[in-house]
C-alpha positions as CSV (number, residue, x, y, z in Angstrom):
1,M,0.0,0.0,0.0
2,K,1.3,3.5,-0.9
3,T,1.8,6.1,1.8
4,M,1.9,9.9,1.8
5,K,5.7,9.7,2.2
6,E,6.0,8.2,-1.3
7,A,3.7,10.8,-2.9
8,K,4.9,12.9,-5.8
9,V,4.3,16.7,-6.2
10,G,1.1,17.3,-8.2
11,E,-0.7,14.1,-7.2
12,T,-4.2,14.0,-5.9
13,L,-4.7,11.1,-3.6
14,K,-7.5,9.6,-1.5
15,V,-6.8,8.5,2.1
16,T,-7.6,4.8,2.6
17,K,-6.2,4.2,6.2
18,I,-4.4,5.9,9.0
19,T,-2.0,3.4,10.7
20,G,-0.9,5.4,13.7
21,T,-2.2,4.7,17.2
22,G,-3.3,6.8,20.2
23,A,-2.4,10.5,20.3
24,V,-0.6,10.5,17.0
25,K,-3.6,9.1,15.1
26,R,-5.9,11.6,16.9
27,R,-3.7,14.5,16.0
28,I,-3.6,13.5,12.3
29,M,-7.4,13.1,12.3
30,D,-7.9,16.5,14.1
31,M,-6.0,18.1,11.2
32,G,-8.7,17.0,8.8
33,I,-7.0,13.9,7.4
34,T,-9.6,11.1,7.7
35,K,-10.5,8.1,5.6
36,G,-11.9,9.0,2.2
37,V,-10.7,12.6,2.1
38,E,-8.8,13.8,-1.0
39,I,-5.3,15.3,-0.6
40,Y,-3.3,17.3,-3.1
41,V,0.5,17.2,-2.8
42,R,1.7,20.8,-3.2
43,K,5.4,20.5,-2.3
44,V,8.0,18.1,-1.0
45,A,11.1,19.5,0.6
46,P,14.5,18.4,-1.0
47,L,15.2,15.9,1.7
48,G,11.5,14.7,1.9
49,D,10.7,16.4,5.2
50,P,8.2,18.1,5.4
51,V,5.5,17.4,2.8
52,E,3.1,20.3,2.1
53,I,-0.4,19.2,1.2
54,T,-3.8,20.8,0.6
55,V,-6.6,19.1,2.5
56,R,-10.2,20.3,2.9
57,G,-9.3,23.7,1.4
58,Y,-6.3,24.6,3.5
59,E,-2.5,24.0,3.4
60,L,-0.8,21.7,5.8
61,S,2.7,20.5,6.4
62,L,3.4,17.0,7.6
63,R,6.5,15.5,8.9
64,K,7.9,12.4,7.2
65,E,7.0,10.2,10.2
66,D,3.4,11.4,10.1
67,A,3.1,11.1,6.3
68,E,4.3,7.5,6.6
69,M,1.2,6.6,8.7
70,I,-1.2,7.8,6.1
71,Q,-2.0,5.1,3.4
72,V,-3.4,6.4,0.1
73,Q,-4.5,5.3,-3.3
């Protein structure tokens, strides 16, 4: 399964699963990233951290560790 960490700039992806647990999963969901939501990848930093995305009409930056917990298709 592909994760947000592997996403390329310009892709629009749909979230299929969030694999984190506890407080980390809750924080990701509080940012608006839930199952079924579409995410547009705006930028990826040269070393891959952070990843800038657009979700639910606003821009958001995710760390590599957090992006790895979000499975997409």
